[in-house]
N, C-alpha and C positions, 0 to 999 in steps of 0.2 A: 504494499500499500504505499502510496506516495501522496503527502499531503500538499496543500496549495503554495507552500513555501520551499517545496523540495525536499522536506524531511522523510523520514521512513519509519514505519512501526511494522517490522517484519516478525512473522511467527514462524520460529523455526522448527525444521523436522527434529525429531529425536534422534540423537546420534547414541554414542556409547554412554551408558549410564553409570559407568564405574567411578567410583569417588576417589580421589587422592586423599592422603591423609590432611586433616585441617592444617597441620603444621606447614605442610608443602604450600598450601594455598595462600597463607599469610606469610611465608618465609620472610618476605621483604618488609613485613611489619614488626613483629615481635623480636625478630633476629637482628634488628639493628642495635648496634652497640651505643651505649650512652655517651654522652659528651662529658668531659671531666672539667670542663670551665665553672669556676667557683666564683661567687660573689659574696657580698656581705650576709646573704640570707642564704646560703646553700651550704650543703654538708655533703660528705662523699657519696657517691652513687654508681661507683664503678663496677657494682655486680650485674648491672642490667643484662649484659649479653649472655652469661651463663645461666641465669635464671629463665631469661627469655627465651632461649633455645630448648630448655628443659620443659617449661611451660607449653610451648608450641606443639611438641610432640606428644607430651603426655594426655593432650585435651584433643585428640584427633577424632573423637566421636566413637570410640570404642570399637566397631567394628567397620569392615569393609564394604558393608552391604550396601547396594545402590539404592539411591533414592527413588522411589516410585515414579516420579516424574509427572504426576498429575496433581490435580487439587480437586478438594473437597470440601465440604461444610459440615460434615459429621454423618451424611448420610447417602451422597452421591460421590463418584470419583470420575473425572475425565481430565485427561491430559492436554493443557494447552499445545503442547507438542504434537501429539497425536490428532489434534483437531487443525493442523495447520492444511489448508486448502491444496497444497502440493504433495500432501503425504498419502493421498489415498483417493481415488475416484469412486463414487457412489454409482452402482449400477443404475439409480433411479434418473440420474442426469441423461441417460441414453433413451429413455422413454420418449415416444413421439406424442403421448397425451400431457406431459407434464404441463402445467400452467404456471407462468412466471409471476412470482410474486409481486405485488404492487410495491412493495418495500424494496428500495435499491440503496446499497450502501455506498454506490458510486456517484450519487446525486450531488450536483453542487452544493446543496443545502445541508447535506450530512455530516456530522461534526466527527472527525477523525483525530487520532493521536499522531504526534508525529514531532520530528526533530525541528528546531527553531534556527540552532546555530551551537558552535563550539566555542570555548575558551582554551586557548592553548598557550602555555607559556613552559617552555622547556626548561625546568627548574627543579623539578623534582614530583612525586607522588602525590595524589592529592588526598588528603586523609581527614579534611573537616570542611563543612561548610555552614554557614549562616545568613539569613536573609534579615533586612531591616528596611523597610520602605521600598526605594529604588536601588539600594546598595546591596551588593553580593560580596561576602566576606570569604576568602578560601585560604585554607592552611595545607601546608605541604612539609616534607622533610627537609627542606630547604632552609627552614627556621622562618620564612617569610610568611606574612600575612598580607595578602593581597585584597584589595577593595575595588570592584568593579561597578560600573554604571553604564546602562544600556548597552552591555555586552562589550564595553571598552573599559580599559584599565583607567581607573579613577585615583587611586592612592594606594598606600601601602606602609608596612611597618615592619620591623625584623627584630627577633628575640636574638639574645646572646648564644642561647643553646636549647636544645631540645626541640624536637619536630613538635608540630601543632596538631594534637590529636582531636581537639574540641574548642568549639568557638561558642559564646554567649553573648548577645547582645542586651544592654540593658540600659536604655536612655542614652546618655552620652558617653556611657563607660562599656567598654568590651573586656570580655574575660576570656582568657586562653589558656587551656589545659596543655600541658607538654610532657614529652616523654621523660624529661629529666624529674619529673615529680613536682612541677611548680605551677602555679596558678598566676599568671601575669595579668595584670590590670591596665589597661589602655585608655585614654581619654581624649576625644575629638575637641579640638579648639572651636570655641563658639565664633569666632571670627574668620576662622578657616574651616570649612568642613572637610577639606582633603587632609587635614593636618593632624596627625595622630602622636600623642606622646605618653611614654610609659609613665603610669600614675601609682606604681606600686606593686604589690604583690599580695596573695593569700597563704598565710597569714601576714600581718603587717610585720616588719622588722622589729618594733617596739613590742607587739605582743609575743613574738618569738623568742626575744631575748629574756623577756619577763617570765615565760614558762619554762624555760630552760634552766632557770635559777632553782627551781624548786624539783627535786628528785622525784616526788609523787606524779608529775607530769610526763615522766618518761615511760614508754612501753617497749617490751621487748620485739625488736623487729625480726631478728633471727638470731642463732646462738652467739652469744657473747658481744652482741650489738644492741644498743638500746637507742631508741629516738624520741623526739618531742611528739607528744600525742596529737598537737595540733597541726602538725605539718606533715603532709604525704611523702613518703619515702621510696615510691616507686611510681611509675607512670599514671598520669592523671588521664584515664582513658574515656571518661564522659562528664558531663555536667548537665543540670536541668534548673531551670528558673521556676519559681511560684511568684510571680510578679505581685499577686494580690498580697501575700504575707511578707515579701520583700526577703525571700530566702533563695540562696543557691545551693544546689546540691552537688558535690563532687564525688565520682567514684575512681578506685584506683587499683592498679595490681597489686597494692599493699593489701588488699581484701578489706579495706574500709570504705565507709561512706561518711563525708563531713558534711555537716551543716553550717552555712555561712549566714550571718546577718549582713545583707549587703550595705545597710544604711552607715555601719561603722567597721566592717571588713572583720568582725569578730566570728572566731569559730566557735559556734554554740555547742555542737557535738562532735564527737568521733566515735563512730559505730564499727566495731568489727562485725561487718554485715554476712561475709561468707567465709567458706573454707579455702577459698582459692580467687583469683584475680576477680575483681568486680568489672564486668564489659559495659554494663548499660546501668543508667538511674534515668528515671523519668518522673517528674511531678505529676500526679494525676488529680482526680475527682476527689472530693470528701476529705481534704487534708492528706490524702493517702500517697505514699512514696513507693515506686516499684523498683526492684533492683534485679539484675540478672548478673549470673557469673559463670565462670568457667568450671565451677563445681557442678553445673547443671542444674541449679535451681532458680527459681523466680520468687521472690519474697515481697510481702507487703508490709509496709511500715505507716503506722498513724501517728500523727502529732497529737500528743494529750497533755493536759496541765499536769505538773508535778510540782508541789510545793508553789514557789512564788514563780516559777519558770514552766517550760514546757520539756518535752521529752519525746522522743520517737521510740516506739513499741513496736515490737514484730507481732503482727496480728493473725498472719497467714502464710503458708507457702503453696503456690499457686502450682508449681512444678517441681519435679524432682525425677532427673534421668541422667543417663551416661553423658550424653553429648553435651559439650559446652553452650551455654547461652551466650549469643552473641549481640543481640539487638532488642531493642524494646521501643515501644511507641504507643501512645494513648491516644485515642479518638476522644476528644472532650465532649463534642456535640452528641455522637452516638454511644457514648459511655462503653466503650470497648477497649481492652488492653491486648496488644499483640506482642508476641514474642517470637524473635528468629533465632534458629539453632545452626549449630556446625554440621547438621544432618540434612540442611535444605529445606527443614519444615518451618512454619509459620504456625503456631498455635494461637488462639485467642479465647478469652473470657468477657463475660458481660456483666455489666454491674445490674441490670435490672434483674438479673437471676442470682444475685448474691455473688457475684464473680465466679459462677460455675462454669466448666469449661464449654466453650461454645462450638468448637471443631478446630479442624487443621486444614491448612492450606498448603497443597503440594503442587508448586509450580516450578521449583529450582532442581537442578542436577546436583549442584555443590551449595557449600556454605551460605546461609544468609547473612550477610555482613551489615546490613543497615535498613531501617524501616521509616518511613514517614507517613503523615495522614494528612489529608485535606478534604473537607467536607465528608461525605460518606465514601471517600476512595482511601484505599492503602496502597503504598508503593514499597515494594522490597527488591532491594538490590543484592546482588549474589556474586560470589567469587566465579560464578558462570558467565559473568560479563554482561547479563541481562537484568533488566528491571521489569518486573510484572507489575501490572496495574490491576488492583482488585477493586470492585464495586460491592457494598453492603446494602442490599435490597432492603428498603424501608418495612416491607411485609415480610415478616419471617425471620430476617437477619440473616439470610443465606447470603454467600459470597459468590460473586461469577468474576473469572478473568477477562477484563476487557481486552487487554493487549499485552503484548511482550515487546517491550523497547529494547531494540539492539543497535550496536554501533561502536560501543565501547570494545577496546582491544585488550583491556584488562580488566582484574576484578573490580566491582563497583563497591567503593569503600564508604561513601557518605551520600546523602539526600538532602535536599532543603527543599519545601514547596511555600509557595504563596499564591494569593488569588490573582488572577488574571482581570486586572481594571481595566484593560482596553477590549474586551470580549464585546461590549455594546448589546448583548442578549440577555437580558435578566432572567428569561426562562432557561437559559443552559449556563449553569455554573461551570466555568473553567479554570484550570490551574496551571502556573508555571513551574515546572519542576526542574530543579538543577540537580545534575548527578556528578560526582567527583570519582574519579577512577585511578588506580594505581598504573594506569597508561598515560598519566601526567596531563590528562584534560579534564575541562568540566564541560559537560553537555547539556544544553537547554532544551526543554520540551514543552510544548503546549498539550494538555490533557483535557479532555471535556468528559463530564459525568456523565452525559447522554450519548456517548459513543456506543455504537453496537459491540456487544461482546463477542467472544471467539465463536460461540456456536451459531450465532447470527451470520457473521463473516462466512462462515463456513458453508452455511446453507446458501447464502448470497452468491458465493463462488461456484458451487454446484449449479445455481440457477442461471446465472448471468455470464459466467466465464470470467476470465481474467481481465477483459476489455470492458466489462461493465454493460455490455449488450446482451439483451435476452436472446437465448438460442431458441430459433424458430423450429417449428415442427418439419419445415421443409428441408432446413439444413442438418437437423439430426438425422431424418430420413437419408438425405444424401450421404452422410457420413456412414451411416448403416450400411448402405447398398455399396460405397466404396471399399468398405472393409470386406464385404461379401465377396466382391469381384477380384 
C-alpha cells in the first residue's frame, strides 16, 4: 500500500519464525561499556560491561520456541503475516459470480496508514524519543539530545557521558536518563527557545552530599560495595511523569524505582521493586504505578498516605513469567495496561475488570522493545524491525491489527505519539507516530484510527486486485479459459 505522500504500510509474509536469544537482539544496547568520566556528582560505575553482558544472556526468554506469529484477543488467533494479500490466493476470487464489495480501500477518501518522512543523522543508534508540542526530542548513544521541528533539526544539547536511554519533558525542563546511572536536568531559555542549558541532576549535588554523611542512607549494591540510596548506581532505563501530582518515576538496572518531587528535585522514595533490572515504569490511573522487569514480572504500586507523608505500596503482581518484561504502556482513556515481552507477545489488563487479564496480542516474531498509545490505538515496536498498529474496539474491547509498518532496517527501540492537529477531519482521529531504531534513524508515520484492518485489506485485495479495480466477470472467465487452453 502506498499513501498519498509516498509512504508505505507493508504487510509482510511470515518467514522463518525462529527466535534468536534476547541478548543477541539487544547486543548493541546492554553490551555497551560505560564511560568512566566523573564529575562532582558521580562515582565509580565501571562494572557495567560485565554485568550487562551477563544480564542480556540470562534473560533471553528461557526457551528457543518460536513466536506463534499471530495475534488474538483471548479467543481468536489470526496472523497479520498470514493475512498478507500476497501470501495466498483464495479460490473464491476465481468465481465468475463474485460480487464486488461497495467498500474499496483504494478510494481516494479511504484513510490509510503510511510513512511521512525520515530523520537521519549518522551519529548513533536511537534509544529514546519524546514529543512536546511541535518539538521532537531524540536521544542516542552519541550522548547527544537532538531537537527537531517540522522534520528539520532545530536545536540540541550534549551530556558529558552516558548514552540517552529515556527522555521526559515537563514544562521548561527536560529530564534525561542515562546509561551511566544519572538523571540530568536541562532547561530551555525563555528568551531563546532553541537554547538548552544543563540545570542540575537528580538527586541534586546538595542532597547527595547530605545523604552521604549518614551511614543509614547507604544500601549494599553488591558484595563489598555500598552506595547512597537516593542515587541510581546503574543505567536509568525508563522514566514516567505524573504531571497532576508533580512526581517523576525512574526505573533502573539497579532493580530500584525512585520517586522524585519535581518542584524541589527531592528523592521521596527509593524502592527495591524487582529481583532484576527494571526495564519499564509507567504512571497510570488511580495513582497507580506499573513496573516491568527482566525478572519476568509486572507489578502494581499504589501511592497511599503514611504518617505525615505518602508511600508507594505493592498491591498486585499482574504477570510472572520466564521471559523478560521489556516495555509497558497505559491507555489512560481506555484504562488498559499493556506489557511487551522478550518473547514477542503483548499482554494487557483492563481497569474496568479490576485489572484482570484481557488477552494476548501476537503480532511480532521477536522481542517487543517499546509500546505507545494514542486514542484507542496501541503501537508496538519490535526487534523484528516492524511496528504493529492495534485498535481496541469500543464494544467488547477486542483488538484488531490495522497494519504493520515496515521500513526500519534495525530493531525499533522507541516510540512517541502525538495527535495530528492538521488532519482537518473531526470524524477521523489521526496520529503522528515517531519511531526510533538501532538503524540510526527516526521515521515519522501518519496513522488513522479508522483505517481498514488487515482482514478488510485481505478481502479487498481478493476482490479488487492489487490495482484497486474490481475484477469483472468477463475478465475472470477469460483468465479461466486461458488457463484451460
